[in-house]
MIROZA-826626 format. One record per residue (C-alpha): residue in one letter; x, y, z. Coordinates in steps of 0.001 Angstrom, whole numbers, padded with zeros to 6 digits, always signed. Layout:
% MIROZA-826626
AXYZ...
This chain:
% MIROZA-826626
M+299540+081846-020870D+298710+084495-018307R+295241+083516-017122H+294801+086284-014558D+291897+087953-016299H+290062+091083-015245A+286615+092495-015798A+284387+089703-016908G+282319+090415-019977S+282244+090110-023719G+283767+093454-024668P+286867+093670-026849R+290163+092868-025172L+293058+095220-025900T+296697+095392-024865V+298620+098670-024640V+302421+098480-024864S+304491+101465-023743R+307822+101889-021982I+306321+104810-020032F+302976+105084-018292L+301416+106646-015214P+302502+107579-012595E+305558+108739-014552P+304691+112257-015764S+304934+112592-019535A+302780+113464-022507A+302666+109775-023446S+301505+108784-019962F+298623+111259-019943R+297662+110480-023540L+297562+106735-022963A+295719+107006-019652A+293016+109086-021312L+292813+106506-024087V+292375+103706-021526H+289438+105600-020034A+287898+106138-023478L+288282+102446-024329A+286666+101455-021031A+283762+103791-021749A+283327+101952-025051G+283193+098599-023217A+286755+097424-023839R+288939+095575-021331T+292521+096762-021392D+295866+095475-020164V+298936+097718-020108L+302453+096315-020429T+304950+098899-019240A+308090+099542-017216A+308209+099779-013445P+308745+103412-012383A+312193+104301-011071G+312607+103100-007505Q+309541+100859-007600S+309325+097093-007820P+307817+095262-010792G+304296+093987-010344S+300697+094151-011439T+297880+096437-010342P+294209+095634-010985P+291721+097939-012717S+290205+100684-010608A+287893+103644-010965E+290956+105871-011343L+292452+103674-014080P+290208+101010-015658A+293026+098748-016835R+295291+096072-015394V+298828+097485-015468R+301695+094976-015585R+305115+096471-014881F+308578+094971-015242G+312036+096228-014440V+314150+098022-017035L+317422+099899-017312R+317266+103696-017140D+319668+106434-018160A+321441+108761-015737A+318367+111018-015609G+316137+108089-014654Y+314461+107908-018052V+313936+104836-020272R+315913+106349-023114G+318840+105072-025174Y+319904+101821-026792L+320357+099670-023681P+317250+100938-021847Y+315166+100317-024957L+316570+096809-025309S+315906+096107-021633F+312238+096803-022319D+311942+095303-025797V+313618+091924-025265P+311473+090822-022274L+308458+092219-024124I+308682+089343-026626W+307994+086771-023927R+305411+088922-022171L+303411+089431-025352L+303621+085748-026208R+302281+084652-022827T+299579+087328-022512R+296052+086124-023142R+295300+086803-026801P+293874+090319-027221D+291703+091479-030098A+294235+094210-030874V+297452+095742-029535L+298277+099440-029314V+301991+100266-029244E+303717+103515-028352P+307164+104366-029846P+310135+103937-029964P+310202+102058-033287T+312216+099224-031710T+309271+098425-029441A+306852+098675-032345A+309014+096299-034399V+308838+093714-031598V+305073+094139-031464R+304768+093640-035211L+306741+090401-035099V+304822+088919-032167C+301463+090057-033520A+302271+088495-036896L+303087+085220-035151R+299848+085305-033148R+297750+086823-035977I+296725+089873-033964P+296221+093318-035541Y+298120+096191-033963V+297844+099981-033984Y+300867+102292-033890Y+300577+105570-031955A+302637+108044-033987A+303212+110949-031627D+306155+111992-033804I+308498+110681-036505W+311557+109267-034761S+313764+108804-037820D+313332+112446-038837A+314269+113561-035336S+317316+111272-035300A+318543+112709-038594A+318019+116295-037464T+319864+115821-034163G+323009+114698-035952A+322878+110978-035232P+325284+108864-037307R+323967+107985-040742T+323906+104284-039899V+321787+104921-036814V+319341+107078-038782H+319076+104369-041442V+318316+101686-038862V+315746+103857-037062R+314027+104711-040339M+313990+101063-041372L+312431+100038-038057E+309936+102900-038155R+308878+102026-041690F+308603+098374-040647A+306334+099351-037747L+304180+101732-039774T+303642+099507-042803G+302659+096503-040704A+300103+098359-038592A+296401+097797-039188G+295942+101405-038102V+298029+104406-037122L+297026+107157-034694S+298617+110529-035415V+298704+113627-033219N+298585+116197-036043D+298450+116659-039801G+302222+116976-040108V+302824+113575-038524T+299998+112113-040615G+301658+113267-043822R+305087+111919-042895A+303658+108608-041708A+301913+108192-045047E+305148+108989-046878L+306831+106199-044905G+304185+103710-046022A+301497+103882-043340T+297904+103234-044330A+294672+103875-042419V+296143+106850-040543S+293715+108606-038186T+294582+112138-037070V+293261+112112-033509G+295121+115192-032229N+296499+115773-028765G+295630+117942-025822A+295518+118385-022055D+293858+116225-019445T+291375+118851-018307A+290217+116657-015416V+293619+117429-013844F+294816+120519-015676N+292021+123026-015208R+291312+126502-013935W+290731+125870-010233G+291745+122279-009595G+289037+121200-007196P+285491+121611-005962A+286425+124563-003733G+287337+126809-006650G+287560+130549-006497A+290317+132969-005575S+290942+131314-002197A+291998+128107-003945E+294336+130075-006195A+295836+131815-003170S+296533+128515-001442V+298214+127254-004594S+300461+130312-004719E+301431+129788-001089E+302239+126125-001703V+304659+126752-004562G+306215+129810-002964T+305183+132602-005303T+304012+136080-004402A+303106+139165-006370E+306617+140442-005616R+308317+137180-006682P+306552+135959-009838F+307824+132935-011729L+307719+131390-015167L+307367+127612-015442Y+308837+124978-017720A+307047+121716-016902G+307966+118435-018588T+310806+116713-020372A+313777+118900-021275S+315891+117248-023958E+317905+118337-026965W+314669+118368-028977Q+313062+121027-026799G+316148+123136-026220A+314784+124359-022887E+318151+125925-021989L+317082+128893-024107F+314980+130321-021277A+317758+130007-018690R+320131+131780-021080A+317629+134620-021338M+317467+135091-017558P+320364+137596-017205R+318485+140059-019397V+315196+139261-017652L+316696+139851-014203A+318057+143210-015318E+314456+144309-015914V+312607+142197-013307P+315132+141519-010493Q+312812+139272-008450A+311870+137018-011373R+312169+133248-011080L+312345+130546-013739V+311249+127123-012526Y+311958+123848-014324L+309787+120930-013262G+310733+117611-014844Q+313720+115709-016166G+315653+115004-019336S+319025+115107-021024S+319219+118905-020707W+319131+118752-016900P+322945+118903-016383A+323253+121909-018705L+320358+123617-016932G+322093+123035-013596Q+325250+124695-014873L+323303+127686-016160A+321509+128015-012815E+324830+128068-010946G+325941+131066-012988L+322900+133131-011952P+321878+134691-008622P+320631+132116-006072G+317007+131178-006670A+316770+132792-010111V+316537+129391-011789E+315134+126428-009848L+315237+122782-010912H+312701+120392-009402D+312224+116658-009908P+309156+115329-011745V+305912+115443-009785E+302473+113906-010159A+300128+115526-012649A+297946+117116-009977V+300970+118764-008376S+302208+119940-011764A+298807+121513-012361R+299118+123479-009115W+302445+124860-010281Q+300874+125750-013635R+298045+127664-012001A+300475+129694-009870A+302853+130614-012720R+302745+134011-014392A+303248+132173-017703A+304466+128821-018986V+307510+128601-021249V+307566+126018-024043S+310109+125512-026800L+310916+123356-029797R+314353+123632-031334P+313798+124231-035076G+315176+121993-037777I+315308+118733-035818G+312273+116984-037276Y+309639+118414-034926D+308715+121552-036852F+305088+120351-037139A+304731+119381-033463M+302172+120774-030998P+303720+120247-027536T+301235+118858-025026K+302802+120915-022220M+301505+123980-024031F+297902+122825-023677A+298377+121708-020063A+299324+125280-019156L+296484+126841-021124A+293973+124479-019530C+295027+125917-016168G+294394+129417-017446T+298097+130194-017792P+299342+131953-020946V+302217+130437-022898I+305501+131805-024159F+306347+129612-027126A+309754+129727-028783G+310485+127827-031945T+308620+126315-034810R+305389+126703-036700P+302523+125756-036579A+302567+125919-032767G+303668+129555-032833E+300937+130418-035326L+298312+128861-033082I+299503+130951-030118E+299306+134120-032215D+296030+133374-034006E+294146+132454-030822Q+295906+135057-028624L+297142+132418-026166G+300309+134195-025087W+303556+135100-026840A+305161+133425-029862C+308709+134136-030958E+311659+132661-032778Y+314091+130334-031021D+316222+133320-030065V+317523+134494-026684D+316721+138181-027221Q+313175+137552-028461V+312504+135083-025649A+313812+137523-023034E+311429+140224-024305A+308474+137846-024066M+309481+136700-020579I+309746+140304-019354A+306352+141132-020838A+304737+138121-019170L+306259+138918-015789R+305176+142563-015955T+301619+141941-017193P+299886+139207-015200P+296738+137842-016890T+293414+138973-015495E+290966+136484-014037A+288793+136933-017121E+291757+136192-019387R+292636+133060-017429D+289045+131897-017738R+289124+132486-021494L+292311+130436-021935A+290935+127543-019892Q+287617+127566-021738W+289341+127660-025125T+291445+124626-024194Q+288450+122698-022876Q+286618+123322-026134H+289432+122823-028634R+292299+120890-027029S+290851+118509-024464L+292702+115207-024181D+289360+113465-023668A+288233+114442-027159A+291476+113160-028699A+291221+109942-026669A+287660+109354-027843R+288784+109677-031467G+291669+107303-030797A+289447+104714-029118E+287036+104828-032049A+289865+104218-034518I+291284+101317-032476L+287908+099616-032128K+287351+099898-035880V+290635+098067-036402R+289525+095398-033964Q+286230+094972-035810T+287876+094478-039188S+290576+092216-037614P+292913+091938-040596R+295449+089152-040427A+298793+090511-039297R+301713+089396-041401V+305374+090217-041935R+306099+091582-045383
């Protein structure tokens, strides 16, 4: 057993299992970090089992004011983009996880983040140790696999594993009503719709105690934008699910109307090679690709952008999704151009948060031109940030998630394999 305890006390002990966690920038990282803070505020002691970031050594870091959890990291395989994604990378995390969960001091409950392979490992180990676990359903992986054209056998295996993970969970956290409905159809019980949102402690209007227009001016200088060279920002993972290439394909038409326009991609993902090829076919500097950055740096880019671009390719199993990157931009006072599915597009239109259009090059180009030509006023930026703080704060979602997890811990049903 691992006897290196932290934070003496009698509060509930929880273990979070996720292949990705801070400092790696992702929606899952921010969501789980906020949840750790909410659990700590409720008196819980939390351990996180995760992968070592690319280029860093495995190890353990103690709880701190910035992150009130002990984080234990171990080495894993990564794909060519540096992401823990694909069969072998998943296995490199899941197989050692069996031993790590077995030797970890017995928690009162375990929270597991997808993929379903990781959740299946957690179910087996928790059944053996009679520990309840909670599954964080940020999306439905088997639906996405089917929609992206994966072989039928692969889809069947993913669905089987996802159903296995959902039906064995003492509780399920869902990010929206669409995921809640599909999780229930796959056999989940005790599903709590906790929502998702932006970490407004990082993604906010001014970014620091200085505030004011001078802070915004320094941000613009840092990221290299001027009134004569405005840019649109795509920040986050760019994979086949998002279809972020759409915006780069729209750039020829955009440049014909706004010659000094820039489109900046900040992140990583399977679409990166295709984005690089599209950038090479455009004038130098029209499309920029930057590596992932820390959340605070990403927020500075968001605040300097004329608008943020967000997309979801329709018909791939994410039609009910609400991308977190959308709320991160809005929290910074930056309007959003959303291309793709409902209900995200409907939310943009109903709350007047930017531009919503179909997943179509011509429609996207029109929205991009409009955003570049009509910068938001200071009052409009304030309105967007205030709306996000009130309706889509990650803290509020984390508090709901922590409450649901602690209820599971209190009931402590016996985990079993069915």
